[in-house]
N, C-alpha and C positions, 0 to 999 in steps of 0.2 A: 216567611211566616211567622206570625207569633209563636211562643213555645210556652207552655204554662209548667212552671216549676212548683212543685210542691214544697212550701215553706218559705220560697223566695216571692214567688209571684208571676206575671206574664210579661217575658221577655222580648224584646226584638232586637235585631240585627241593627244597627245604627251604622256602624264605620267598618271595613274591613282596611287591616294596617299591614298585614302581611298576608299576601296569598301565594300557594302553589300546589296544585292538584287540590284545591279548594280553599276557604278560610283558613288560617292556622292562627292569627292574632286579632281579633275585631272587639270594637267598643259594642256593649249590648245597652239597652236602655230599660228598665221596667215601668209598668203603668203609671207610677208617680214623678216619674224623669228622674229616677236616678242612674248611673251610668256604671257599667261594671268592664272591667278590662277583662277579657275571654280569650284565655290559651287553649287550643286544640290538644288534646292528652292522646296519648296510645290509646287503639281499641284495647277494651276489655271481656273478654268471653263473647266478641262479635257485637258489642254495644258502645255507641261513639261516646267518646268523653270529653267535657270540659274543665277547666279550671279557671273559677270567677273570682277576681278581687272587688270590691267595691273601691271605686275611683270618683276622688271629686273633680270639677271643672280642671282646677288649677295641678291636681298632680296629673292627670293628662295631658296639659299642655307642657309639665315638664318632662314627661314622657317623650312625646313629638319632638320635644326640643334638643334630645339625648342631654337632659339635665339628670335623670335618673336610668338607669339600667332596667334591663327590665326583670330581672331575677330578683331585684330589690323590690320592685313593683307588686311581686308577689312574696318574695321572703318578709318583707317590711309593710305588708298590705296595714292602710289606713285603720280599717277597725280593728285590727290585730287577730281576725279570722278569714279564711277563704273556703269557699265551697269547691266540693268536686261533684261536677254536674253530671248525670247520665240518663242520654236518652232511650225512652222507653217504648217509644211512639213517633211518628213524624209531627205530633204539635203536644207531646208530654216530656216530663224528664223528673229526675228524683234529685234531689241535692243532699250532700252530706257537708256538716258544717265542720270544719276542721281548724287547729292552729297550724301557721304556716311550717315552725320549728318541728313538727311529726312529719312533716311530707319528705317522702324519699327524694334523693338528690335529683334522681332523672326524672323527676317529675318537673322540676324548673328547668327555667333557661339557662344557659351557658351564663358563665360570670363574665363579666364585663361587656355584654351583649346589650347594644343600644338598637332601637328602632330607628335609628338614624345614625349615621357616623358623626361624632362630634364636631370635627372641623366644618364636615358640609351645614350641621344647625346651626353652628355659629355663624355662617353666611346668611343662612336663612332667616335667622332670627330677626324679629323686630328689633326698633330701636330701644324698646323696653326690656329686652332680653327675654323675653317670653314669646316663644313662637304661639301662634294663632291662626285657626282656619281662615285664611283672609276670605276665600271664596263664600263661607258661610255668614261673614260679616255684611250687614247692610252698609249700603255704600255711605250714610250719613259716619259710619264709623271707619270705613276704611278712607274715607278724604272728609272728616269735620268741617261743618261749616258752622255758623251763629246758629244758636236753637237746636243743633244737633240733639241734645239730650230729651227734647220733646217729641221727637220723630217716634211717631207708634213703631215704626220697624225696630229704631233703636232700643225702645223701651223694650219690645217682645224680646229682642237678642240678648240683653244684659237680664232678664229674669230667666232666660232659657241656660243660662251658665252661672246662674246663682248655686251654692252650696245647699240641697237639700237640708229643709231642718232635721233630720233624723242622722245625716253625717256629722253635723254641726253639735248637735246633743250628743251623739258618742263619742266625739272629740273633747266635749267640755264634761261629761257627765254630769249635765244639768237639763232641764227641761227647756226645750226652746221652740219658740211659737212665732210665725207671722200674723200678726193680726191686721188686717187690709180692710181698709175702709174704701168702698167703689162709689164716690159720685154717681149721681145720675145725668140723665141729659147730656152724657160726654164729658162734663167736667172734669176738671184734673186738679181739683183743690177744694178743701173743707176749711170753715172758720176754726181758726184757734183755738178760740174759746170751746169750739164743739170737741176739737182734737184732744185739748186739756180735760173736757170732761169725760170723753171716753176712755181716756189712759187712766184717770182718777176712778171712775166710777166700775174699769176693771180690775184695780188692783184692792178697791173694796169689794167687788164680789168675789175674787177668789180667796180674799181673808175670811168671809161669812162661811164661802163652802168649806175652807179648812174647819171651821170651828165645828160645820155639823158635824165632821169626822171626828170630833175630840168631844164624843160624847154629847153634842149639843149644847157644848159648856156656854154660858152666858158672860158677857163682860169683855174687857177688850181683848184682842189678840194677843197671846203669851209670844216672847221673845222667840222661843224655841220652835213655834209653828211659824213666826214671820221670816226665819231662817230660809225655811223651805218655799214659801208664799211670794216673799217680794219679787218682784219684777223689774228687771233692768234694762232700758233701753241700751241694744245693740247698736255702735256706730256704723254707717255704711261704708266709712273708709276707716283704716288704721288710725288710732292717736286722737280721734275727734268724733264728736257727734254734733251733726250740723242739720238745719231744718231750713228750708227756703223758704220765705213768705213773701206775699205781695198784697198791696192794696186792694180791697174789693173793686174800688171804683177809680177810673184812670182820668185823669185831666192833663190838659197841657199848659195850663195855668200853674206856674211855678210858686204860688202862694197860696197851697192848701194847707189843710189841717195835718194831714197826715206828714207833710214834709217839714212842716214848723216843728210838730212833735220827734221827730227820729232827727232835726237838726238839735234839739235840745238835748236829746237822750244822748247824742253822739257828744255833746260838750261837756255833759257830767260824767260820761265815760273817761274822757280825756282827763278830765280834774282828779284820778283816782287818787294822786298824789300830791295833790295841791288843796290842802284844806282850805285854805284863805279863799281859792278859786271856786272852789264846790260851795262854801256858803254863802260866797257872793251870788252865784247863779241859782241855788236854793232859796234864797230871799226871796226872790222876786216870783215866787211859784206858789201856788197854794197849799194848804195841808194836805188838802188831799192828795196832789201831786208828788209830793214828797213822800208821804206815806206810803204810796204804790211803789217809789223807788226804794225805799229801804226795805218795803219785801220783795222787790225783783232784787237787788243785792244780796236777800238772806237766801233767797232761794238759787242763785247763782253758787253762793257761798258752801250752802248745805250740798251741791252737787260734786263738792271738792275739785272742781275745774277751775281753769281761767277761761275766758269770754272774748271772744272777736266779734266784732258786728262789719260786714261788708254792706252797704247800702247804694243802690243806684236811684238817681233821681232823673225823669224824663227830660228834663232842662240842663241836664248837666254833662258834659263828656267824659268825665272820669268819676269813678265810685268814690266815697268818703267810707274810709276805714279805721277802725279802731280798736286796738286789741290788750287787754289787762290781764295779768297774771291771776290765780287763785288767791295768791297773797295779797295783793292788791284788792282785790273784791272784798277780802275780809277785814283788810284796813278801812275801806269806804263805808262797809256797813257798820264798824265799831264807831266811825266818827259821827254816822248818820245817827246811829243811836245814844250817842254821849250829849252830841251839840245840837240837833235838829229835832230830834223826837220828842224832847220836853216843849216844845215851842209850841204854843197857843195861838189862835187869832182871836181878836176882839170882836164880836158883833153886838151891834146897837139896833134895836128894835121895836117896835112897837104893837102890842097886841092884849088880847085879854087874858087876866089869870083864870084860867079852867080848872086847875085841881094844885092841890097843895098839903103835903104831908109831911110834917115837922119831925115824925117818927122815923119815917123812912127817907127824908130829908128828899122826897121826890118833887117836882113840879111839872108843870104842863101849861104851856102857852101857848095860843092861835093869834095868828094875824090872818089876814085875807087869803092868804096863799097859801101859807105852809104852817105846820105845828113843829113846836120845838120841846122835849122834854129832857127830862135829867137830873142831876143832884144837885141842889142848893150848897153853895160856900159856907162852910161853917163860920165865917167872918160876917156872912150875911144875914145867919138864920135869926138872929136878934129883931132885925128890921123887917124883914121877910114874914115874919111871926105876926107882925102886924096889918100886913096887904089884906085887903077885902077880895073874895073869890068871885070872879065875876066883873071885876074892875079893871079898866084898860089901863095900862101901865107902859113905861119905857123901860126895857129890861137891857141890862147889859150883861151878855154870855161870853164865857172863855169857851172857844171851839176847839178841838183836836181829832185827830182819826187815827184811826188803827186798823189797819188792814187784818183781816182773819186768813189766820194759814189755812183753814179749811177749804173754804167758799173762795177766797181772793176778794170778797167783797171788801170796801171801807165801811167801817164802823165809826159813825159820827159821834164822839161824845160833847155834851153840852154841860157847863156848871153854871149857875146863875149867882152871877157876883154882887147884882145890885138891882132894886125895882126902884121907880118913882112913879107914882100914879099921875095920871093926867086930869087934871082940873076940869070938871063938868062944866059946858059954858051954858 
């Protein structure tokens, strides 16, 4: 039966760990999924009492595996506080928060008392050395098979044992939030561009709302405010941050655009320490592609992390893998910035000169399909000055690309180097 505890919430008994003449040690769960280790205390003035310590799934597994004694579970409570709960009715209770160091010794379990004898716990422990509740685990986790991680039962179980945000927040002293996108129609994926836009817009919104608290100040966000508003992605597994992606469309045809693109990406990554090889690979690429690779290496470099790519192709039995360190990423970016970023492509086209300003050096040329605009090269000013607006010209342009750090879009820059008027027939 649920018990409403003032200042704590509604608690339900989840599991009895020790029982004689009624439950003596149990796990209780609140309405948001947080677990409490609950120890039955001697009655006081005829009222039933319990000692509660908020406990993460990992801590509970350590208690059940005899890696943590029962006294320490309360005396060294994870949050640094415990609650003494007093029942005041069949479904209501009051709770007093206290520091474990202030508890009388007789309210705590005996020293070196374990839920399970250590020797027995070691025999029952799994190969990972952490005892788990096998009976509560879905069959996909007890007997893993390919694609076990997308099983709805496995996903639900893994979500149920994840440390609640309030526990993580209390431990780290930081705001912790789960930002969850739930695709419709039963899908389990979102476009990478949508995810990136969602994360970027979230950060920008938090910054803007923080400015509202700074007396509505206008202008850029101050460093002092960013200290509190900057959001950091938290790794699902220790020491790494991984995101699994897949192509939107599938094909058994090995010659797909996606495969070709990833093969080239893997080749560029593998050339991180070979400047000549990198130059050979990029020399056959468009300026746009090189600019985006430069932006990619810059983004990875700014994360101050190494990068590992493991790619599976439907027509290949083994995955392709490349791993580079943070230092290699930084060197690659510097090579691209110094040796490749300055390169331009010459474009020759025939079109109509629509606009020309010698004061701003602006030009605009239109072909049947596209428009080209930009700056006039200083060395071409005297010749271009004599050009007739509305005339048809053969134009030679220098084309370069730069990727915006804000939008991620490639900005195309054109410089007019020469104009030759086409003679009218």
